Steps between C-alpha positions, in 0.01 A plus 500: 500500500635841401580732783288813543692827490598626849642839610659326797780266401649416840349544850572400855252341738500481879272411795519708817345517847322205664445186289145395414325247290486583133841665456639218291172494291551870431868456415405225259225722341739785443788295374318250281311776316807724483722215364265295289278780347742792493850344493628703796809431705440453870730570793395347833608709799554311832354610836311811405670831476799358682588310182504816301725672757747210506468386140360157586333420174473231226350451163169315519435237237174318432600205722534739791131615488347175388317279749465774757128589472400303812810569713478717813768756586714656224766352284682836511513532877398819681604744765368799674780729379371847473742715294330824600446404862650731763643390832598702803810642337358538151617160420318169418674323798625180334862589568630417159690719256175613348351612831437857384173555300678696231752216450217242477309684239813576307598134515154400368526744208850383425398134493194584284729675252768232512243234422368712211141464618222674319267461802474344844197298606434504875261263670397602851273687734461864597871543590632332185273695266578824681873425458428428136330841461795679670742314264296606208551863612866430508483423128450120491226340307282298739196279481336373818280207598281502808548208736407479864281283725376821660320623177588858607653643182333799345420477131397133473176344610682183624862395546621152435577310822186628675274224390739231614549668838128528553468127431772421757349736753152352454632139540668603822175653635313187398740284699491724803122471516516137597752556781320802631171313507660191668634712787235777515764760441542832333788478251657808347684437173728767359535543128737727309393848403703765676331804340200357315243237604410341167641158600347498838164616367477249212639200703277596801192509291584185308587314826199630694693700753286618785704816539719665237748764590673710227722808513243720334251458790656551847335255739323552836580204729170561685308454176679173423438378858127570469487317173682192633288497821180514294616206299569305818157587642346359173686168559795573271781440746788543253601783262760583242647847486689584179745780546727666237847564642443873461170506689504737797268615774345840517747583770795395285371680194499833704869454580777647284749264345751529784251444773354203318851340454561537873159353585566196277844450658338492845192302408628265229539568130259228384138624445357154552654463850403854601144453392477150661619639827251792482210265420587270791532789742175654381286187484674229709469265201787262428681657204787382286697671226671370185714685249493353145807684399701416189284201408276745333768586243630146431397217273362465153277777359132441455353461151369856516837640586670302223257648247528854624882482531529356145273767354680784672837354392398478134361854521839616629662335196268702277595820674862411450444431125324830454761695703218610726724552805420650839187285541373235735293216355164482676162333525245765425149372540481191274783607279874492521659846443759726656542817702768760529763396764424819685159360592615243764797705615500552879137406546302220669166374372291468819169332544228766472290498818186488287626202293239237417699232663476682838125540449467128423707397800275706727185369334587142593567597856876559500636756741745738338628623841265792562 
């Protein structure tokens, strides 16, 4: 098959930030379409932006991105290297020869030039796409793809990784129901979602959580206690509380960042354990806590995430071919499109407090903490 003309001849690709299901499916989507349809050369960059700083790269051939659709993790490796991040002394804080921000950005630009790249494709969340936007302002051609289990990236209706994490969270809640019922306990399960509650909300509704706590709605422990006590009086002697890791009480929400940090240091950093202690103190009910943690990010992607990641990846290849740089591939309604990289930069897509999922949760008797 004859190759279709492409403006981009050679590009680099990296994955940055936390891993999540669907990264390899997205890599495959970008690379297969770019190589097979457009005849582009592909440079794989190891361990996120760190690989660009330290020139840890290799040419990717078809065998490298074949058979990876169902694999969890990322074949390229990842890191939380933030080239534009500032430490206490205006430095990144890693203690290497590229500790200074200016040095890191210069090193990235030098590697980009040395590799003769026409564009750099970055797969990641808010931080990664924000870094991509900043690099585009430094003169690099960048295309972004939105991945995160938190589903909190502005500019796309859904991120790949979210659907898989919801399935994992829901299964965990299902399993906890049986042990909570067996022992007549309240069990608080903490899911990821530091700034946005999409994962907790969707998993909580899917798993039939009796209480769902998300960062967007500060909770009142008295309201939670009343709800749990009402359930107990109605013969329901067990309950499941689903808490996003970023959920906070009304009291905590009124604190400034410094006060809140001190409060967490004194009362435990884990939301689940703080909430469980508060419930037990308020109601006298036997309460336990569990933190699902990194299990939410691991394992094979769901079929939905494989499809979305593939479609976003091939859309990125089309952007490369057209030379349509400075964009992030995105799901927009029922279509795959793209938005300017400035759209997700420095923003968090929070759950609107009038979202239909919140209304549905309340309609079936779920307490949202107030």
